[in-house]
N, C-alpha and C positions, 0 to 999 in steps of 0.2 A: 477584201470585203466578205462579210458573213451574211448568210441568207437564213432567216428564220421563218419557216412556213407553218402556220397553224391550219389544221384541217377542220372543215365544217361545211355547212350548207348555207347558201345565200338566202336572204329574205327574212322578213319579220316573223313568218310562221315557224322558222327553225331557230330563231335567235336564242331562246332560253332552253333549248333541248340538250340532252346529254351528249349528243353527237357533235355539238358545237363548242365543247370545252377548249379545243385547240384555238379557236377564234378568241375565246375569253382570255387565254394566256397571252396571245400576241397583242390583244387590245390593252392589257395591263402593262406589258412591256413598252408599248408605244406611249402610253401615258407617262411612264417613268422616264423615258428618253426624250419626251417632249416632241415626239414625231406625230404628225397628223396624217390621216387617211384621205389624201386628196387625189392621188393618182390611180388610174386604172390602166394597167399594162399586163400583158401576157395572160389576159382573161382572169385577172386577180386585182383585188384592192392592194395597193402598195404604199407603205410609209417608209421614209428614210430617216435614220438617226445615226448617232455616233456612240460607240462604246469600245473600250479597250484600245483606243487610239485608231480605230478604223471605222469605215462606213458599215452600217447595218441596214439591210433591206428586210422589212417585215412584210409578210405576204399572206393574204387570205384568198386562196383560189375561189373563183365564182363559178366553177364548172360543175358544182355539186360533188358531194363526197366521192362517189364511185368513179369519177373522172378527174380527180385531183391531179393525177400524174400528167395530164395533158398540159395544164397550166405550168407545172413545175418544169416540164420538158422545154416549153417555150422560153421560160426564163433562162434556163441553162444553155439553150441554143443561142440566145442573144448574148449572154455573158460566157463566151467560150473559155475564158481564162479561169473560170471557177471549176472546182473539183468537189463533187458532192461529199466525198469521204472527209474532206477537210473544211469545206465552207458552208455546208448545209446543216441545219438542225430542224428536224420535223417534230411538231408538237400535236398530240392527238389524245383522244379518249381511249381508255382500255378497260374492258370488262373483266380482265383477269385480276384486277386489284380492287380492293374495297374503296368506296368513296372517301376521298381525303388522302390517299396514298399516291405518291409520285415515284417514278422509276426512270432512271436514265440508262441508256444503252448506246454503244458505239455502232452496233449493227444488229441485224436479225431479220427474220422472215416477216411477212405481213400478219402472221398470227390470227388469221380470220378477219382482219380489219380491211374492208374493201378499199378504203382511201389509201392505206399504206400499200396494199397490193398494187394499186394503180400507179403510185409513185415508183415502186420497185420496177414494175413492168416498163414504165416510160424512161426511167434512168438506166435500166439494164443492170442494176446492182442493188444488193441489200446492204451495202457498206456505206452507211451515213448515220450520224448521231441522231438520237431521238429522245424526246421527253414524253413520257406517257403519264396521263392523269387518270387515276382510278375512278370508275363510275359504278362498279359493282355489276352483278348479274341479275337478270330478271328472275322473279320467283314464280312458282306455279306454272301455269300454262301460257304466260305472257310471251308472245313472239318477240324475238330479238329486235326485229325492225321496229315494232311498236314501242319497245322499251327505249331504244336509242333515240327515237324521234319524239320522245315525250319529255316534259320538264322533270326536274328532280323533285322528289318528295321534300317536304319541309325538313324532315330529319336528315336527309342527305345533303341538302343545299349548303348548310354552314360548313361542314368539313370539306366540301368540294371548293367552296370559295376560298377557304384557307389553303387548299392544295394549289389553286390557281396562283395565289400570291407566292407560295413556295416555289412553284414552277418558274415564275418570273424571276424570283431570287436566284434559282439555279441557272437560268439563262444569263442573267447578269454576271454570275460567277464564271460561267463558261466563256463569256465574251472577254472578261478581264483576265482570267487565270488559265483558261483552257478547259476543254470538256472533261479530261481525266480528273482534274481538280474538282470540278462540279460533281462528277460521279462519286468521288470519295466523300464529299461533304453531304450530298443530298440523298444518296441511296440508303436511307435509314427507314426501317419499317416503323409504321405508326399503327397504333390500335391493336 
């Protein structure tokens, strides 16, 4: 079984914000797999689908971004047969890339992202695949928290929507052919 966790914040007020791009990607993958968001388990919305000949759990933690690891830990405590390095893919927004760029990595630090730091802390490891979707950096004296919790500008929204579709493509590739194949195919610079 594979577990794909998109990071974001619950509730309508956060739905269209930059910090919820991880939710957008798993929503798109759920649509493609015909999986519906009916279940709430491990303090997360969960959908089940099939890809690459195995079951796929799509997960949107509802613990708020900075406590995402609590939900992920509960899931892994329940499914003790799972290994994060092999079975987890984390999807989230990243300010280090411009809007519209995606990047896949097999491991790494939290890089200043509190949701990722929470997952690393609760799993006790930095070794798990991740798909990062660029949201760009704030300009001027805009605070980071205000930036990530605000909607995209009209200019940035279209490339980010394309990146969400590419990230879902990358996840489908990873599920069918493995994460290394997805990295080789999708780690291409855009713009």
